[in-house]
PASEKE-967686 format. One line per 4 residues: number of its first residue (from 1); their letters; for each residue x, y, z of N, C-alpha, C, CB. Coordinates in pm, whole numbers, plus 32768, in hexadecimal, padded with zeros to 4 digits. Glycine has a CB too. Layout:
N
NUM> A> X:Y:Z:X:Y:Z:X:Y:Z:X:Y:Z | ...
***
This chain:
67
1> XXXX> 7733:54B2:15E8:776F:5472:1565:77A6:53EE:15A0:77EE:54D3:1516 | 77D5:53D2:15FF:7831:5365:1641:77C2:5304:1641:787C:5387:16E0 | 773C:5320:166C:76D2:52B4:1689:769C:529E:15F4:7652:52E8:16FF | 7689:52E1:1599:765C:52CD:1511:76B3:5279:14C0:764C:534A:14D0
5> XXXX> 7742:5287:14EB:77A0:5223:149D:77B8:519F:14E0:782B:5262:1489 | 777C:5191:1567:778C:511D:15B2:781C:5114:15F4:7771:50A7:1559 | 7845:5193:161B:78CD:5178:1640:78D1:51C0:16E5:7942:51C5:15C3 | 7937:516A:1734:7938:519B:17C5:7991:5223:17AD:7983:5122:183E
9> XXXX> 7992:5262:182E:79CC:52DD:181E:7A83:52D4:1812:7993:5336:18A2 | 7AB5:5287:1859:7B4E:526F:183F:7B52:523D:17BB:7B97:5206:18A3 | 7B02:51F0:1776:7B28:51BF:16E3:7B1F:523A:1694:7AC1:5146:16A1 | 7A8E:528B:16B3:7A80:5304:1662:7B01:5375:1657:7A05:534A:169D
13> XXXX> 7B42:536E:16D3:7BA7:53D1:16CC:7C26:5396:1684:7BC6:5403:175B | 7C31:5319:1687:7CAF:52EB:164C:7CBB:52DC:15AD:7CCC:5268:1689 | 7C4C:52E2:156F:7C29:52C7:14E5:7C32:5346:1496:7B9E:528B:14D9 | 7C60:53BB:14DF:7C76:5434:1484:7BFB:546C:143C:7CDA:5411:141B
17> XXXX> 7B8A:546E:1483:7B07:548D:144B:7B02:5528:1445:7A8F:544D:14A4 | 7AD4:555E:13EE:7AE1:5606:13DB:7A68:5632:1382:7B7D:563A:1385 | 7A3D:569C:1388:79D5:56EA:1346:7A1F:5749:12F3:7973:5732:13A9 | 79F8:5741:125E:7A26:57B4:1219:79B9:57F4:11CB:7A95:5793:11C1
21> XXXX> 79A4:5868:11CB:793A:58CA:1196:7971:5902:1115:791A:5944:1201 | 791C:5922:10B4:793F:5965:1037:7974:59E7:1040:78D4:596D:0FE6 | 79E6:5A1F:0FF3:7A15:5A91:1011:7A7F:5AA5:108D:79A8:5AD6:1021 | 7AAE:5B17:10A8:7B08:5B29:1121:7AD1:5B14:118A:7B41:5B9C:1131
25> XXXX> 7A6B:5B38:11B6:7A2F:5B47:1235:7A01:5AB7:1261:79B7:5BAF:122D | 7A31:5A8A:12D6:7A03:59FE:130E:79A6:5A1D:1375:7A79:59A0:134B | 7909:5A0B:1333:78A4:5A3C:13A7:7897:59D4:1408:7810:5A60:1374 | 78C1:5958:13F3:78A2:58E9:144E:7921:5890:1470:7833:5890:140D
29> XXXX> 7928:585B:14ED:7987:5814:1511:793E:5790:1579:79F3:587B:1554 | 79A3:5752:1594:7965:56D7:15ED:7995:56D9:1679:798D:5644:15B2 | 7951:56CB:16E5:7970:56E0:1775:79B3:5669:177C:78F8:56F5:17E1 | 7A4A:5671:17AD:7A9A:560E:17C6:7A75:55AE:1846:7B16:564A:17D0
33> XXXX> 7A37:55E1:18AA:79FC:558E:1924:7977:5557:190D:79F1:55E3:19A5 | 7928:5576:18AA:7890:554F:18B8:7870:5511:1819:7823:55E9:18E6 | 78D3:5542:17B1:78A0:5520:1739:7838:555C:16EB:7883:54BB:1745 | 7816:55BF:1727:77A6:561C:16FE:77D3:566A:1682:777E:5683:1776
37> XXXX> 776A:5687:1617:7798:56ED:15CC:777A:5773:15FD:776B:56DE:1551 | 77D1:57D4:15E8:77A9:5858:1643:77DD:58BB:15D3:7802:586B:16F2 | 77A5:592F:15F9:77C8:59B3:1599:785E:59E3:15C9:774C:5A42:15B2 | 78B8:59EB:1566:793A:5A3C:1577:793F:5AA9:155C:7998:5A1A:153F
41> XXXX> 78E9:5AFA:1517:78F1:5B8C:1504:7859:5BBC:14F7:794E:5BB3:147C | 785C:5C3D:151E:77C9:5C6D:1522:77A1:5C80:1480:77BA:5D0A:1580 | 7716:5C4E:1487:76E2:5C40:13F8:7679:5CAC:13E9:76A2:5BAC:13D8 | 7694:5D06:1381:7633:5D77:136A:7603:5D6D:12F6:7664:5DF7:1377
45> XXXX> 757B:5D22:12F9:7533:5D05:128D:7512:5D7D:1220:74BE:5CCC:12C4 | 7503:5DF8:124F:74F3:5E6E:11F7:7571:5E97:119A:74D1:5EE4:1251 | 75D9:5E6E:11D0:765F:5E76:1184:7683:5E03:1134:76CE:5E8A:11E0 | 7647:5D8C:1161:7675:5D17:1105:761E:5D19:109A:7675:5C89:1145
49> XXXX> 7593:5D23:10B8:7514:5D0D:1051:74B1:5D71:104C:74C6:5C92:106F | 74F5:5DF7:1039:74AD:5E6D:1038:7422:5E68:0FE0:750B:5ED7:1005 | 742D:5E3F:0F5C:73DB:5E30:0F08:7396:5DB1:0EFA:740F:5E52:0EAA | 73A9:5D53:0F2F:737E:5CC6:0F1F:7321:5CA9:0F96:73FE:5C5E:0F1A
53> XXXX> 7297:5C5B:0F73:7244:5C48:0FDF:7287:5BD7:1035:71B2:5C27:0FB0 | 72A1:5B5B:0FF7:72DE:5AEA:1046:7376:5AEA:104B:72B2:5A67:100B | 739A:5AFE:10B9:742D:5B0F:10CB:746D:5A86:10FE:744A:5B88:1135 | 74C1:5A53:10AD:74F9:59BF:10BB:75A2:59DD:10DD:74DC:5957:1015
57> XXXX> 75C9:59AC:114A:7665:59A9:114C:7691:590C:1144:76A4:59F5:11DF | 76D9:58F1:10EE:76F8:5858:10D5:778C:5843:1125:7705:5832:101B | 7797:57C7:1144:781C:57AD:118D:781E:570D:116F:781E:57DE:1243 | 788B:56ED:1179:78BC:5654:1169:78FA:5621:11F3:7935:5645:10EC
61> XXXX> 78E0:55BD:1207:792D:556A:1267:7989:5518:123D:78E6:5522:12AC | 7A0B:5525:125D:7A6B:54BF:123D:7A9A:5469:12A1:7AD5:54F6:1209 | 7AAF:53E6:127A:7ADD:5385:12DE:7B51:5349:12A6:7A75:531A:1303 | 7BB8:5333:12EF:7C3B:52F9:12C6:7C35:526D:12E8:7CB7:533C:1309
65> XXX> 7C5C:5207:12A2:7C61:518B:12B6:7BD8:5131:1280:7C7D:5183:1345 | 7BDD:50B7:129E:7B6A:5070:1256:7B09:507B:12B2:7B7E:4FDC:122A | 7A7F:5071:1289:79FA:5063:12D5:79C8:4FF2:12CD:7997:50B4:12B0
***
């Protein structure tokens, strides 16, 4: 994510960047040392999308300050 935004890691950490998922469970997080998008919770496809052929989890990346 840091690379995609064109940010260096110190700048990435200082901007208050976070990932927000729909619903209560936050399935994704940002690794503070690498800037990689990682899974924060176990993702159970059968539980989330039991009767849907294409399972999609949406999340938003929030960046504080100007880009």
